[in-house]
All heavy atoms as an XYZ file, in Angstrom:
1047
protein
N      37.275     73.527    151.265
C      37.760     73.355    152.631
C      36.580     72.946    153.505
O      35.490     73.462    153.387
C      38.394     74.608    153.179
C      38.725     74.511    154.543
S      39.899     75.826    155.022
C      40.206     75.289    156.713
N      36.742     71.978    154.374
C      35.798     71.542    155.324
C      35.688     72.646    156.421
O      36.536     73.321    156.735
C      36.230     70.233    155.966
O      36.420     69.249    154.989
N      34.379     72.688    156.974
C      34.143     73.596    158.106
C      33.058     73.103    158.974
O      32.257     72.364    158.640
C      33.746     74.979    157.481
C      32.485     74.960    156.723
C      32.227     76.290    156.031
N      30.904     76.268    155.395
C      29.783     76.767    156.002
N      29.873     77.364    157.122
N      28.661     76.657    155.392
N      33.165     73.584    160.216
C      32.143     73.273    161.248
C      30.879     74.093    160.883
O      30.998     75.254    160.774
C      32.667     73.482    162.737
C      33.838     72.528    162.929
C      31.502     73.319    163.640
C      34.523     72.779    164.325
N      29.727     73.395    160.812
C      28.458     74.015    160.386
C      27.367     73.821    161.404
O      26.237     74.347    161.238
C      28.029     73.616    158.976
C      29.010     74.102    157.951
C      27.882     72.134    158.883
N      27.626     72.952    162.421
C      26.471     72.522    163.249
C      27.021     72.132    164.638
O      28.051     71.526    164.721
C      25.843     71.277    162.559
C      24.890     70.460    163.352
N      23.599     70.864    163.703
C      25.096     69.229    163.870
C      23.081     69.921    164.335
N      23.923     68.882    164.455
N      26.278     72.487    165.695
C      26.589     72.040    167.037
C      25.263     71.565    167.680
O      24.251     72.266    167.571
C      27.253     73.187    167.877
C      27.469     72.904    169.306
C      28.633     71.885    169.456
C      27.868     74.169    170.019
N      25.288     70.483    168.303
C      24.052     69.922    168.930
C      24.200     69.656    170.405
O      25.254     69.082    170.853
C      23.628     68.568    168.208
N      23.268     70.101    171.126
C      23.266     69.845    172.629
C      22.114     68.925    172.944
O      20.961     69.088    172.407
C      22.943     71.129    173.403
C      23.834     72.387    173.133
C      23.313     73.518    174.029
C      25.301     72.011    173.332
N      22.354     67.930    173.824
C      21.275     67.084    174.326
C      20.741     67.713    175.596
O      21.562     68.017    176.527
C      21.881     65.601    174.613
C      20.841     64.620    175.004
C      21.363     63.175    174.976
C      22.238     62.895    176.128
N      22.574     61.484    176.245
N      19.435     67.939    175.649
C      18.839     68.689    176.772
C      17.747     67.880    177.388
O      17.169     66.982    176.780
C      18.337     70.035    176.237
C      19.438     70.888    175.608
C      17.235     69.832    175.264
N      17.421     68.227    178.585
C      16.247     67.658    179.376
C      15.014     68.359    179.119
O      13.927     67.747    179.095
C      16.552     67.653    180.916
C      17.546     66.597    181.294
O      17.771     65.635    180.588
O      18.129     66.738    182.366
N      15.103     69.671    178.943
C      13.833     70.456    178.790
C      13.961     71.303    177.509
O      14.617     72.344    177.497
C      13.647     71.383    179.956
C      12.337     72.088    179.999
O      11.812     72.547    178.945
O      11.748     72.344    181.114
N      13.302     70.876    176.410
C      13.440     71.522    175.115
C      12.939     72.953    175.141
O      13.552     73.846    174.610
C      12.802     70.653    174.019
C      12.935     71.081    172.627
C      14.382     71.018    172.229
C      12.107     70.209    171.675
N      11.744     73.120    175.722
C      11.052     74.367    175.691
C      11.787     75.426    176.482
O      12.063     76.571    176.037
C       9.581     74.372    176.155
C       8.756     73.423    175.270
C       8.859     73.745    173.754
O       8.886     74.906    173.403
O       8.836     72.841    172.964
N      12.245     75.104    177.717
C      12.932     76.036    178.574
C      14.288     76.391    177.940
O      14.700     77.617    177.992
C      13.154     75.436    179.961
C      13.752     76.357    180.951
C      13.719     75.732    182.362
C      14.285     76.693    183.391
N      14.229     76.100    184.716
N      14.983     75.419    177.372
C      16.325     75.720    176.777
C      16.112     76.549    175.466
O      16.968     77.486    175.274
C      16.984     74.307    176.395
O      16.977     73.508    177.569
C      18.385     74.523    175.933
N      15.147     76.288    174.713
C      14.831     77.086    173.550
C      14.643     78.543    173.982
O      15.237     79.485    173.372
C      13.613     76.577    172.750
O      13.877     75.271    172.345
C      13.300     77.470    171.622
N      13.745     78.727    174.864
C      13.414     80.066    175.390
C      14.698     80.809    175.810
O      14.837     82.005    175.514
C      12.422     80.004    176.521
C      11.914     81.300    176.972
C      10.880     81.165    178.114
O       9.811     80.487    177.818
O      11.158     81.614    179.280
N      15.549     80.166    176.494
C      16.748     80.713    177.042
C      17.643     81.321    175.897
O      18.063     82.436    175.867
C      17.614     79.713    177.851
C      18.955     80.219    178.216
C      19.114     81.164    179.270
C      20.035     79.744    177.609
C      20.392     81.628    179.605
C      21.315     80.252    177.912
C      21.550     81.133    178.924
N      17.944     80.420    174.974
C      18.846     80.798    173.825
C      18.156     81.836    172.909
O      18.918     82.715    172.342
C      19.289     79.627    173.046
C      20.318     78.799    173.780
C      20.021     77.648    174.371
C      21.645     79.326    173.907
C      21.000     76.954    175.155
C      22.597     78.640    174.649
C      22.269     77.434    175.235
O      23.202     76.821    176.011
N      16.899     81.909    172.782
C      16.187     82.893    172.038
C      16.188     84.242    172.778
O      16.559     85.291    172.175
C      14.728     82.499    171.723
C      14.680     81.385    170.686
C      13.294     80.947    170.412
O      12.368     80.878    171.309
N      13.014     80.529    169.150
N      15.796     84.233    174.054
C      15.695     85.511    174.785
C      17.022     86.108    175.162
O      17.198     87.307    175.087
C      14.822     85.260    176.014
C      13.382     85.002    175.672
C      12.462     84.817    176.862
O      12.924     84.957    178.021
N      11.227     84.549    176.662
N      17.943     85.301    175.538
C      19.205     85.808    176.032
C      20.213     86.191    174.815
O      20.835     87.181    174.848
C      19.952     84.859    177.009
C      21.295     85.297    177.280
C      19.078     84.671    178.214
N      20.258     85.270    173.809
C      21.232     85.452    172.762
C      20.645     85.822    171.363
O      21.459     86.157    170.468
C      22.136     84.218    172.649
C      22.886     83.917    173.881
C      22.557     82.877    174.692
C      24.000     84.709    174.230
C      23.242     82.606    175.923
C      24.693     84.492    175.403
C      24.263     83.378    176.255
N      19.321     85.824    171.259
C      18.743     86.242    169.984
C      18.652     85.232    168.884
O      18.455     85.460    167.760
N      19.010     83.946    169.224
C      18.907     82.829    168.192
C      17.423     82.715    167.811
O      16.505     83.097    168.591
C      19.324     81.517    168.778
C      20.822     81.436    168.960
C      21.410     81.643    170.237
C      21.677     81.027    167.853
C      22.773     81.508    170.413
C      23.044     80.956    168.090
C      23.564     81.206    169.282
N      17.177     82.301    166.594
C      15.772     82.013    166.204
C      15.625     80.613    165.647
O      16.621     79.972    165.328
C      15.358     83.056    165.139
C      16.147     83.099    163.870
C      15.866     82.340    162.725
C      17.282     83.871    163.619
N      16.825     82.668    161.738
C      17.747     83.542    162.281
C      18.014     84.714    164.303
C      18.840     84.149    161.716
C      19.173     85.277    163.750
C      19.544     85.039    162.432
N      14.346     80.195    165.740
C      14.070     78.802    165.336
C      14.031     78.709    163.767
O      13.313     79.426    163.140
C      12.753     78.306    165.948
C      12.434     76.899    165.598
C      11.130     76.428    166.361
O      10.727     77.019    167.296
O      10.625     75.449    165.875
N      14.760     77.723    163.226
C      14.724     77.481    161.796
C      13.837     76.323    161.468
O      13.207     76.270    160.414
C      16.188     77.182    161.319
N      13.792     75.308    162.397
C      13.028     74.112    162.140
C      12.938     73.250    163.382
O      13.911     73.239    164.219
C      13.656     73.261    161.035
C      12.993     71.957    160.701
C      13.757     71.202    159.626
O      15.006     71.357    159.440
O      13.089     70.254    159.106
N      11.831     72.602    163.614
C      11.724     71.536    164.590
C      11.188     70.292    163.916
O      10.240     70.387    163.178
C      10.765     71.976    165.766
O      11.281     73.116    166.410
C      10.571     70.883    166.796
N      11.849     69.136    164.197
C      11.397     67.916    163.530
C      11.723     66.682    164.409
O      12.611     66.636    165.146
C      11.991     67.808    162.157
C      13.489     67.507    162.156
C      13.957     67.228    160.688
N      15.448     67.060    160.666
C      16.272     67.879    160.165
N      15.843     68.915    159.473
N      17.590     67.698    160.152
N      10.879     65.700    164.185
C      11.039     64.407    164.833
C      11.899     63.500    163.898
O      11.638     63.409    162.758
C       9.709     63.737    165.058
C       9.729     62.376    165.635
C       9.994     62.396    167.133
C       9.843     60.930    167.658
N      10.414     60.743    168.966
N      12.979     62.970    164.477
C      13.856     62.150    163.771
C      14.087     60.850    164.608
O      14.604     60.963    165.685
C      15.238     62.735    163.448
O      14.961     64.026    162.770
C      16.103     61.884    162.536
N      13.720     59.697    164.070
C      13.928     58.458    164.728
C      13.461     58.544    166.192
O      12.292     58.570    166.478
C      15.342     57.919    164.624
C      15.678     57.501    163.205
C      17.184     57.017    163.023
N      18.210     57.917    163.455
C      18.599     58.953    162.695
N      18.073     59.233    161.538
N      19.588     59.717    163.170
N      14.366     58.668    167.198
C      14.048     58.560    168.634
C      14.226     59.874    169.328
O      14.449     59.877    170.544
C      14.857     57.447    169.296
C      16.364     57.720    169.164
O      16.831     58.640    168.493
O      17.089     56.891    169.822
N      14.171     60.995    168.589
C      14.313     62.294    169.249
C      13.668     63.404    168.465
O      13.355     63.316    167.257
C      15.853     62.613    169.433
C      16.585     62.751    168.149
N      17.071     61.643    167.474
C      16.897     63.816    167.447
C      17.676     62.085    166.358
N      17.663     63.390    166.353
N      13.453     64.501    169.185
C      12.976     65.757    168.684
C      14.172     66.702    168.537
O      14.845     66.883    169.506
C      11.882     66.319    169.578
C      11.037     67.486    169.058
C      10.277     67.027    167.769
C      10.017     68.003    170.072
N      14.327     67.274    167.382
C      15.418     68.198    167.137
C      14.860     69.598    166.910
O      14.001     69.723    165.995
C      16.244     67.856    165.908
O      16.834     66.588    166.071
N      15.295     70.590    167.663
C      14.885     71.962    167.428
C      16.134     72.656    166.919
O      17.142     72.859    167.676
C      14.434     72.561    168.749
C      14.238     74.065    168.596
C      12.961     74.731    169.051
N      11.754     73.913    168.977
C      10.961     73.665    170.058
N      11.254     74.163    171.223
N       9.893     72.979    169.871
N      16.115     73.102    165.657
C      17.226     73.733    165.046
C      17.099     75.237    165.212
O      16.128     75.885    164.713
C      17.308     73.394    163.517
C      17.493     71.968    163.272
N      18.721     71.541    162.958
C      16.677     70.891    163.325
C      18.729     70.218    162.844
N      17.477     69.841    163.014
N      18.027     75.791    165.971
C      18.116     77.243    166.187
C      19.240     77.777    165.304
O      20.078     76.984    164.898
C      18.363     77.645    167.614
C      17.349     77.116    168.641
C      17.765     77.488    170.042
C      15.932     77.637    168.411
N      19.351     79.046    165.102
C      20.451     79.596    164.256
C      20.699     80.997    164.646
O      19.874     81.712    165.227
C      20.178     79.431    162.784
O      21.369     79.834    162.093
C      19.001     80.311    162.332
N      21.872     81.462    164.421
C      22.361     82.826    164.434
C      22.447     83.401    163.010
O      22.975     84.503    162.798
C      23.627     83.023    165.212
C      24.821     82.301    164.547
O      24.625     81.636    163.532
O      25.932     82.318    165.086
N      22.044     82.635    162.023
C      22.145     83.006    160.671
C      23.283     82.284    159.933
O      23.321     82.215    158.744
N      24.280     81.785    160.686
C      25.430     81.116    160.136
C      25.480     79.616    160.641
O      25.562     78.694    159.864
C      26.683     81.836    160.455
O      26.596     83.161    159.949
C      27.909     81.106    159.838
N      25.513     79.443    161.939
C      25.640     78.111    162.526
C      24.292     77.453    162.857
O      23.412     78.118    163.383
C      26.450     78.265    163.821
C      26.718     76.933    164.572
C      27.880     76.156    163.853
C      27.192     77.221    166.003
N      24.155     76.172    162.511
C      22.925     75.447    162.924
C      23.249     74.957    164.400
O      24.146     74.192    164.580
C      22.717     74.234    162.024
C      21.508     73.472    162.455
O      20.410     73.770    161.986
O      21.658     72.508    163.219
N      22.452     75.443    165.341
C      22.610     75.172    166.707
C      21.358     74.386    167.137
O      20.279     74.967    167.281
C      22.745     76.518    167.518
C      22.924     76.369    168.937
C      24.053     75.814    169.503
C      21.972     76.878    169.845
C      24.267     75.678    170.897
C      22.124     76.740    171.243
C      23.247     76.175    171.719
N      21.534     73.078    167.376
C      20.415     72.196    167.537
C      20.226     71.719    168.999
O      21.234     71.326    169.551
C      20.470     70.950    166.616
O      20.529     71.475    165.260
C      19.254     70.053    166.747
N      19.058     71.786    169.503
C      18.765     71.201    170.779
C      18.057     69.865    170.576
O      17.043     69.825    169.779
C      17.826     72.187    171.589
C      18.361     73.646    171.688
C      17.299     74.480    172.352
C      19.680     73.672    172.401
N      18.520     68.880    171.204
C      17.953     67.460    171.021
C      17.336     66.991    172.326
O      17.962     66.984    173.368
C      19.026     66.475    170.574
C      19.703     66.920    169.319
C      18.497     65.056    170.478
C      20.947     66.101    168.939
N      16.090     66.450    172.206
C      15.420     65.901    173.346
C      15.027     64.444    172.951
O      14.241     64.253    172.007
C      14.148     66.658    173.719
C      13.314     65.999    174.757
C      13.914     66.027    176.119
C      12.978     65.573    177.231
N      13.348     64.332    177.854
N      15.692     63.473    173.518
C      15.500     62.095    173.188
C      14.209     61.590    173.859
O      13.863     62.078    174.961
C      16.644     61.214    173.576
C      17.754     61.267    172.610
C      18.820     62.166    172.742
C      17.759     60.398    171.482
C      19.839     62.223    171.753
C      18.744     60.479    170.535
C      19.803     61.341    170.681
O      20.745     61.396    169.696
N      13.557     60.618    173.171
C      12.353     59.983    173.671
C      12.683     59.278    174.988
O      13.809     58.734    175.216
C      11.758     59.001    172.710
C      11.395     59.608    171.460
O      11.188     60.840    171.361
O      11.173     58.824    170.446
N      11.754     59.284    175.919
C      11.898     58.625    177.244
C      12.247     57.108    177.006
O      11.615     56.469    176.151
C      10.606     58.717    178.037
C      10.706     58.250    179.439
C      11.516     59.193    180.359
O      11.464     60.460    180.086
O      12.134     58.749    181.279
N      13.296     56.587    177.614
C      13.602     55.226    177.572
C      14.395     54.763    176.347
O      14.705     53.608    176.194
N      14.728     55.652    175.410
C      15.467     55.282    174.264
C      16.837     54.696    174.576
O      17.462     55.182    175.567
C      15.556     56.396    173.184
O      16.049     55.849    171.998
C      16.491     57.485    173.669
N      17.326     53.758    173.814
C      18.594     53.207    174.063
C      19.417     53.022    172.802
O      20.281     52.202    172.732
C      18.464     51.773    174.665
C      17.914     51.762    176.097
C      18.815     52.469    177.040
O      20.034     52.076    177.086
N      18.294     53.386    177.844
N      19.216     53.895    171.847
C      19.914     53.891    170.563
C      21.386     54.217    170.829
O      21.709     54.989    171.801
C      19.353     54.844    169.550
O      19.533     56.192    169.958
N      22.264     53.787    169.918
C      23.673     54.113    170.081
C      23.959     55.643    170.034
O      24.748     56.148    170.757
C      24.495     53.407    168.957
N      23.188     56.309    169.161
C      23.318     57.792    169.069
C      22.934     58.480    170.303
O      23.543     59.460    170.726
C      22.499     58.265    167.840
C      23.191     58.048    166.570
C      22.562     58.764    165.391
O      21.975     59.802    165.590
O      22.644     58.339    164.272
N      21.862     58.003    170.950
C      21.403     58.653    172.173
C      22.352     58.549    173.351
O      22.483     59.411    174.202
C      20.047     58.082    172.643
O      20.171     56.783    173.180
N      23.163     57.494    173.316
C      24.109     57.297    174.380
C      25.561     57.664    174.022
O      26.459     57.537    174.814
C      24.076     55.724    174.769
C      22.793     55.297    175.286
C      22.847     53.844    175.730
N      23.669     53.086    174.846
C      23.276     52.041    174.136
N      22.072     51.648    174.168
N      24.120     51.424    173.329
N      25.742     58.098    172.789
C      27.108     58.369    172.212
C      27.954     59.357    173.052
O      29.125     59.143    173.200
C      27.011     58.811    170.753
N      27.288     60.312    173.586
C      28.061     61.354    174.349
C      27.839     61.268    175.837
O      28.268     62.133    176.590
C      27.583     62.740    173.853
O      28.006     62.888    172.496
N      27.164     60.206    176.285
C      26.972     60.041    177.703
C      25.460     60.274    178.108
O      24.654     60.663    177.306
N      25.258     60.047    179.365
C      23.918     60.224    179.913
C      23.748     61.670    180.292
O      24.670     62.439    180.607
C      23.737     59.364    181.181
C      23.867     57.860    180.943
C      22.773     57.327    180.033
O      21.587     57.787    180.171
O      23.110     56.415    179.232
N      22.405     62.166    180.285
C      22.124     63.475    180.698
C      22.509     64.514    179.721
O      23.047     64.275    178.657
N      22.211     65.803    180.064
C      22.540     66.861    179.160
C      24.010     67.036    178.851
O      24.847     66.839    179.782
C      22.048     68.118    179.950
C      21.087     67.581    180.959
C      21.588     66.168    181.300
N      24.368     67.368    177.686
C      25.764     67.504    177.253
C      25.856     68.067    175.885
O      24.862     68.210    175.204
C      26.435     66.110    177.302
S      25.695     64.873    176.179
N      27.082     68.385    175.458
C      27.315     68.706    174.064
C      27.223     67.325    173.392
O      28.048     66.429    173.757
C      28.631     69.359    173.803
C      28.670     70.800    174.435
C      28.965     69.476    172.310
C      29.928     71.532    174.370
N      26.337     67.134    172.480
C      26.126     65.834    171.904
C      27.105     65.535    170.749
O      27.740     64.467    170.661
C      24.692     65.726    171.419
C      24.286     64.350    170.993
N      24.354     63.932    169.679
C      23.847     63.283    171.736
C      23.886     62.650    169.655
N      23.567     62.269    170.839
N      27.240     66.497    169.776
C      28.177     66.331    168.745
C      28.313     67.620    167.942
O      27.571     68.584    168.162
C      27.721     65.244    167.754
C      26.427     65.574    166.990
N      25.217     65.379    167.489
C      26.276     66.136    165.769
C      24.290     65.795    166.620
N      24.914     66.249    165.519
N      29.291     67.702    167.073
C      29.412     68.817    166.096
C      29.537     68.189    164.800
O      29.868     67.007    164.589
C      30.559     69.765    166.462
C      31.955     69.020    166.294
C      32.602     69.192    165.077
C      32.517     68.347    167.340
C      33.864     68.643    164.953
C      33.730     67.762    167.200
C      34.440     67.918    165.990
N      29.190     69.002    163.658
C      29.240     68.483    162.303
C      30.260     69.258    161.489
O      30.372     70.444    161.581
C      27.902     68.599    161.695
N      30.926     68.520    160.635
C      31.856     69.051    159.665
C      31.312     68.848    158.275
O      30.967     67.706    157.967
C      33.313     68.423    159.828
C      33.808     68.594    161.219
C      34.257     68.991    158.819
C      35.039     67.829    161.598
N      31.205     69.855    157.561
C      30.720     69.798    156.128
C      31.831     69.367    155.245
O      32.893     69.955    155.322
C      30.233     71.219    155.763
C      29.590     71.281    154.415
C      29.099     72.681    154.112
O      29.910     73.601    153.952
O      27.881     72.896    154.106
N      31.548     68.360    154.445
C      32.560     67.814    153.527
C      32.001     67.722    152.105
O      30.766     67.576    151.921
C      33.131     66.435    153.980
C      33.784     66.522    155.318
C      32.005     65.402    154.027
N      32.857     67.702    151.115
C      32.458     67.671    149.730
C      32.185     66.272    149.181
O      31.650     66.071    148.161
C      33.401     68.421    148.764
C      34.815     67.859    148.887
O      35.100     66.939    149.633
O      35.716     68.386    148.245
N      32.724     65.251    149.913
C      32.511     63.833    149.534
C      32.455     62.949    150.716
O      33.382     62.522    151.361
C      33.798     63.431    148.662
C      33.659     62.061    148.094
O      32.954     61.205    148.608
O      34.334     61.819    147.023
N      31.165     62.601    151.091
C      30.873     61.916    152.376
C      31.527     60.535    152.293
O      32.152     60.147    153.283
C      29.352     61.824    152.602
C      29.030     60.857    153.751
C      28.749     63.199    152.879
N      31.433     59.859    151.178
C      32.015     58.480    151.122
C      33.558     58.532    151.328
O      34.100     57.704    152.078
C      31.655     57.912    149.763
N      34.215     59.444    150.681
C      35.653     59.610    150.810
C      36.075     59.831    152.254
O      36.974     59.223    152.770
C      36.157     60.747    149.844
C      37.617     61.072    150.026
C      37.998     62.284    149.215
C      39.076     63.051    149.921
N      39.278     64.353    149.479
N      35.352     60.747    152.873
C      35.777     61.110    154.242
C      35.372     60.046    155.176
O      36.035     59.801    156.213
C      35.101     62.446    154.669
C      35.903     63.616    154.143
C      35.616     64.174    152.960
C      36.892     64.173    154.843
C      36.334     65.245    152.441
C      37.663     65.240    154.430
C      37.325     65.769    153.229
O      38.053     66.871    152.707
N      34.300     59.238    154.938
C      33.992     58.098    155.764
C      35.136     57.107    155.804
O      35.502     56.558    156.801
C      32.679     57.448    155.255
O      31.587     58.351    155.351
C      32.342     56.185    156.136
N      35.700     56.870    154.583
C      36.869     55.906    154.545
C      38.031     56.536    155.230
O      38.811     55.741    155.898
C      37.173     55.577    153.064
C      36.066     54.744    152.376
C      35.706     53.432    153.254
O      36.611     52.763    153.722
O      34.479     53.337    153.454
N      38.283     57.832    155.080
C      39.390     58.428    155.838
C      39.246     58.233    157.343
O      40.185     57.915    158.048
C      39.450     59.923    155.502
C      39.872     60.281    154.130
C      41.411     60.324    154.009
O      42.112     60.603    154.973
O      41.911     60.253    152.882
N      38.013     58.471    157.826
C      37.780     58.318    159.275
C      37.957     56.910    159.669
O      38.650     56.676    160.699
C      36.240     58.755    159.459
C      36.140     60.295    159.366
C      35.794     58.290    160.850
C      34.645     60.731    159.183
N      37.427     55.912    158.927
C      37.666     54.515    159.205
C      39.173     54.186    159.245
O      39.720     53.456    160.061
C      36.940     53.574    158.229
C      35.486     53.492    158.567
C      34.869     52.363    157.717
N      33.495     52.137    158.088
C      32.483     52.321    157.335
N      32.591     52.773    156.101
N      31.267     52.171    157.767
N      39.887     54.739    158.238
C      41.325     54.496    158.094
C      42.134     54.961    159.279
O      43.264     54.541    159.559
N      41.583     55.913    160.060
C      42.188     56.393    161.241
C      41.734     55.675    162.502
O      41.978     56.141    163.624
C      41.984     57.946    161.401
C      42.897     58.726    160.562
N      42.686     58.974    159.225
C      44.147     59.241    160.854
C      43.668     59.630    158.751
N      44.572     59.884    159.713
N      41.032     54.616    162.324
C      40.556     53.747    163.425
C      39.340     54.275    164.193
O      39.112     53.798    165.321
N      38.649     55.252    163.617
C      37.467     55.786    164.330
C      36.275     54.837    164.210
O      36.035     54.260    163.150
C      37.085     57.164    163.795
S      38.422     58.371    163.951
N      35.510     54.762    165.243
C      34.238     53.888    165.275
C      33.133     54.691    164.642
O      32.881     55.904    164.970
C      33.928     53.600    166.766
C      32.563     52.969    166.919
C      32.104     52.940    168.398
O      32.749     53.544    169.223
O      31.043     52.364    168.603
N      32.483     54.121    163.674
C      31.228     54.756    163.073
C      30.075     54.403    164.004
O      29.861     53.180    164.341
C      30.991     54.217    161.655
C      32.170     54.473    160.748
C      29.703     54.845    161.087
C      32.517     55.912    160.448
N      29.363     55.416    164.472
C      28.263     55.250    165.364
C      26.946     55.107    164.682
O      26.019     54.430    165.126
C      28.261     56.453    166.411
C      29.541     56.458    167.218
C      27.039     56.296    167.343
C      29.719     57.727    168.044
N      26.778     55.776    163.573
C      25.480     55.843    162.803
C      25.147     54.475    162.291
O      26.077     53.682    162.032
C      25.613     56.786    161.632
O      25.829     58.083    162.091
N      23.894     54.203    162.143
C      23.397     53.030    161.478
C      23.875     53.016    160.107
O      23.963     54.102    159.432
C      21.927     52.868    161.628
C      21.409     52.593    162.939
O      22.217     52.011    163.789
O      20.287     53.010    163.280
N      24.127     51.875    159.422
C      24.574     51.849    158.026
C      23.530     52.543    157.116
O      22.328     52.387    157.296
C      24.620     50.341    157.721
C      24.781     49.690    159.009
C      24.072     50.504    159.988
N      23.969     53.405    156.149
C      23.120     54.049    155.201
C      22.555     55.358    155.694
O      21.872     56.032    154.969
N      22.779     55.754    156.961
C      22.234     56.932    157.524
C      23.185     58.108    157.310
O      24.377     57.993    157.587
C      21.950     56.738    159.083
C      21.582     58.126    159.661
C      20.912     55.720    159.317
N      22.634     59.190    156.775
C      23.419     60.458    156.605
C      22.781     61.459    157.619
O      21.559     61.548    157.626
C      23.349     60.955    155.203
C      23.896     59.913    154.251
C      24.081     62.300    155.056
C      25.383     59.800    154.152
N      23.449     62.078    158.382
C      24.871     62.186    158.503
C      25.570     61.049    159.149
O      24.913     60.231    159.770
C      25.030     63.491    159.365
C      23.843     63.603    160.173
C      22.752     62.991    159.353
N      26.873     60.941    158.941
C      27.724     59.879    159.522
C      28.275     60.356    160.813
O      29.139     61.175    160.894
C      28.872     59.541    158.527
C      28.404     59.204    157.111
C      29.676     58.290    159.163
C      27.531     57.939    156.960
N      27.796     59.759    161.927
C      28.316     60.098    163.234
C      29.499     59.106    163.511
O      29.404     57.979    163.205
C      27.258     59.951    164.300
C      26.359     61.151    164.331
C      25.486     61.091    165.613
C      24.544     62.376    165.706
N      23.700     62.515    164.544
N      30.470     59.633    164.197
C      31.708     58.810    164.503
C      32.307     59.262    165.784
O      32.097     60.449    166.217
C      32.657     58.811    163.398
C      33.325     60.183    163.083
C      34.513     60.540    163.635
C      32.644     61.079    162.298
C      35.095     61.755    163.398
C      33.179     62.358    161.990
C      34.407     62.739    162.558
N      33.096     58.356    166.489
C      33.808     58.702    167.638
C      35.297     59.077    167.191
O      35.955     58.261    166.666
C      33.873     57.558    168.605
C      34.653     57.966    169.830
C      34.074     57.561    171.197
N      32.817     56.881    171.285
C      31.699     57.446    171.618
N      31.621     58.726    171.859
N      30.611     56.716    171.798
N      35.574     60.400    167.355
C      36.819     60.899    166.934
C      37.975     60.550    167.972
O      37.626     60.207    169.086
C      36.795     62.360    166.796
N      39.217     60.580    167.615
C      40.291     60.427    168.578
C      40.034     61.360    169.700
O      39.697     62.503    169.552
C      41.561     60.740    167.803
C      41.234     60.401    166.327
C      39.720     60.758    166.243
N      40.250     60.865    170.902
C      40.029     61.651    172.121
C      38.651     61.381    172.699
O      38.323     61.855    173.706
N      37.827     60.632    171.895
C      36.494     60.184    172.502
C      35.308     61.061    172.178
O      34.194     60.777    172.578
N      35.537     62.193    171.465
C      34.428     63.150    171.165
C      33.632     62.608    170.026
O      34.113     62.009    169.015
C      35.025     64.496    170.753
C      35.767     65.101    171.869
C      33.920     65.481    170.270
C      35.020     65.316    173.211
N      32.304     62.754    170.112
C      31.335     62.404    169.026
C      31.317     63.548    168.022
O      31.107     64.745    168.385
C      29.933     62.078    169.545
O      30.123     61.016    170.444
C      29.026     61.636    168.414
N      31.516     63.250    166.702
C      31.408     64.202    165.599
C      30.562     63.608    164.518
O      30.241     62.400    164.556
C      32.750     64.614    165.157
N      30.283     64.418    163.480
C      29.642     63.829    162.283
C      30.094     64.576    161.120
O      30.603     65.704    161.197
C      28.166     63.890    162.398
C      27.530     65.221    162.298
C      25.986     65.241    162.569
O      25.348     64.227    162.900
O      25.378     66.262    162.304
N      29.994     63.870    159.919
C      30.260     64.595    158.672
C      28.897     64.683    157.895
O      28.026     63.803    157.984
C      31.258     63.860    157.767
C      31.019     62.392    157.608
C      32.691     64.046    158.388
C      31.942     61.730    156.632
N      28.748     65.820    157.241
C      27.530     66.158    156.477
C      27.846     66.589    155.101
O      28.959     67.192    154.894
C      26.645     67.203    157.197
C      26.200     66.678    158.571
C      27.350     68.554    157.318
N      26.996     66.382    154.106
C      27.300     66.861    152.748
C      27.112     68.410    152.736
O      26.366     68.981    153.516
C      26.188     66.183    151.891
C      25.145     65.755    152.843
C      25.722     65.626    154.175
N      27.812     68.966    151.767
C      27.790     70.434    151.571
C      26.299     70.863    151.388
O      25.530     70.210    150.682
C      28.630     70.871    150.406
C      28.350     72.328    150.014
C      30.085     70.637    150.601
N      25.857     71.892    152.063
C      24.513     72.470    151.883
C      23.508     71.831    152.873
O      22.342     72.269    152.875
N      23.817     70.915    153.665
C      22.818     70.251    154.598
C      22.285     71.351    155.523
O      21.035     71.342    155.795
C      23.427     69.172    155.388
C      22.435     68.565    156.388
C      22.937     67.362    157.095
N      22.043     66.955    158.109
C      21.220     65.889    157.985
N      21.026     65.328    156.813
N      20.462     65.549    158.975
N      23.077     72.248    156.043
C      22.638     73.319    156.938
C      22.671     74.654    156.176
O      23.759     75.063    155.797
C      23.447     73.380    158.212
C      23.280     72.092    159.002
C      24.339     71.131    159.079
C      22.123     71.772    159.675
C      24.109     69.982    159.849
C      21.941     70.589    160.358
C      22.976     69.731    160.448
O      22.857     68.561    161.123
N      21.480     75.248    156.011
C      21.430     76.433    155.227
C      21.576     77.696    156.181
O      21.102     77.667    157.300
C      20.078     76.549    154.529
C      19.734     75.371    153.743
C      20.427     75.360    152.338
C      19.890     74.270    151.469
N      20.921     73.504    150.884
N      22.131     78.745    155.674
C      22.181     80.029    156.421
C      20.811     80.654    156.222
O      20.173     80.519    155.162
C      23.289     80.892    155.796
C      24.689     80.350    156.070
C      25.708     81.282    155.584
C      27.130     80.778    155.911
N      28.124     81.657    155.390
N      20.383     81.344    157.228
C      19.031     81.994    157.061
C      19.139     83.420    157.753
O      19.942     83.636    158.653
C      18.030     81.169    157.748
O      18.177     81.035    159.104
N      18.273     84.255    157.317
C      18.072     85.569    157.899
C      17.124     85.528    159.016
O      16.254     84.619    159.089
C      17.522     86.521    156.872
N      17.326     86.410    160.041
C      16.419     86.422    161.195
C      14.994     86.710    160.745
O      14.780     87.375    159.678
C      16.925     87.450    161.994
C      17.824     88.286    161.211
C      18.251     87.462    160.084
N      14.023     86.256    161.444
C      12.614     86.592    161.149
C      12.382     88.080    161.241
O      13.171     88.768    161.947
C      11.811     85.903    162.238
C      12.730     85.107    163.032
C      14.145     85.509    162.717
N      11.535     88.641    160.474
C      11.240     90.055    160.493
C      10.957     90.507    161.857
O      10.309     89.861    162.627
C      10.060     90.377    159.563
C      10.496     90.190    158.052
C       9.501     90.812    157.138
O       8.523     91.472    157.552
N       9.741     90.574    155.867
N      11.413     91.667    162.262
C      11.239     92.241    163.527
C      12.311     91.907    164.565
O      12.320     92.324    165.667
N      13.307     91.077    164.136
C      14.348     90.682    165.066
C      15.577     91.635    164.886
O      15.883     92.069    163.892
C      14.876     89.266    164.818
C      13.888     88.226    165.239
C      13.979     87.977    166.692
C      12.943     86.884    167.068
N      12.998     86.499    168.429
């Protein structure tokens, strides 16, 4: 069965936002990495990958504009067992593929206008909190 495994927020201030979710809700950092035109800080509660995205100044990529200007919920991810099969299902329902060809995960505009993505099983790992948490 497919399941939601990831939620991403587009933010203006990565450090202040990270500090807030760590101090108030107890999320911990799993990874921070630079991907194409943005920095992604992956936080977690041990089950859900909760990512804060800060795009590079002046970027104009389709993904950076997919959910609108300014801070917002950027997208959520659904884990699937066959990315190619689900990509065709998505296209068959008339959804626009936003990701560049060959890029995984596959971002798309779902009915109703929301940006979502599909990811292969295991892309987001569950993790235990750091010692002392």
